[in-house]
C-alpha positions in Angstrom: 12.8 -8.6 -21.1 11.4 -9.6 -17.7 8.3 -11.2 -19.3 5.8 -8.6 -18.2 3.5 -6.6 -20.4 1.6 -3.3 -19.9 0.9 0.0 -21.5 2.7 2.3 -19.0 6.5 2.2 -19.1 9.0 3.4 -16.6 12.5 4.4 -17.6 15.3 3.1 -15.3 19.0 3.7 -15.3 21.4 1.5 -13.2 25.1 1.2 -12.7 26.3 -2.4 -12.6 29.6 -3.8 -11.4 31.3 -6.3 -13.6 29.7 -9.2 -11.7 26.2 -7.8 -12.1 26.9 -7.1 -15.8 28.0 -10.7 -16.3 25.1 -12.2 -14.4 22.6 -10.0 -16.2 24.0 -11.2 -19.6 23.8 -14.8 -18.4 20.3 -14.6 -17.2 19.0 -12.1 -19.8 21.1 -12.3 -23.0 18.9 -9.8 -24.7 20.0 -7.1 -22.2 23.4 -6.7 -24.0 22.0 -3.9 -26.2 20.8 -2.0 -23.1 24.3 -1.8 -21.5 27.1 0.6 -22.1 30.6 0.2 -20.6 31.9 3.1 -18.5 35.5 2.1 -18.8 36.1 1.7 -15.0 34.8 -1.9 -14.7 31.2 -0.6 -14.5 28.3 -0.7 -16.9 25.3 1.5 -17.4 22.0 -0.3 -17.9 19.1 1.7 -19.3 15.7 0.3 -20.1 12.0 0.9 -20.0 10.0 -1.6 -17.8 6.3 -1.9 -17.3 6.7 -2.8 -13.6 9.5 -3.1 -11.0 9.0 -6.8 -10.1 11.6 -8.4 -12.4 14.4 -5.8 -12.1 13.9 -5.5 -8.3 14.5 -9.2 -7.9 17.7 -8.9 -9.7 18.8 -5.7 -7.8 18.0 -7.1 -4.4 19.9 -10.3 -5.1 23.0 -8.2 -6.0 22.4 -5.1 -3.9 26.1 -4.5 -3.3 26.7 -4.6 -7.1 24.0 -2.4 -8.5 23.3 1.3 -8.0 20.0 2.9 -9.0 20.8 6.1 -10.8 17.4 7.1 -12.1 13.8 6.4 -11.1 12.4 7.3 -7.8 9.5 4.9 -8.2 12.0 2.0 -8.4 13.8 3.3 -5.3 10.5 3.4 -3.4 9.6 0.0 -4.6 12.9 -1.4 -3.4 12.6 0.3 0.0 9.1 -1.2 0.4 10.5 -4.7 -0.3 13.3 -4.2 2.1 10.9 -3.1 4.9 8.8 -6.1 4.3 11.8 -8.4 4.5 12.7 -6.9 7.9 9.4 -7.9 9.3 9.8 -11.6 8.5 
């Protein structure tokens, strides 16, 4: 989905607000099959990714609209990106 390939995959689970859900569908229409409505205006997104680059760009751009529910590696990757942004 994010145009990366690799052999090792990482399972991620995120909670999207309605805004994040709509933007994900606009930017990545194929993501529709990876989302499930929660009924309270939120959506669960579950996918396997080969790296965190594509999804982290999306998360950081909408940090108030997305919650990382599963994958400590993704959380660490995001923390590292945020620390580097602080130094600039």
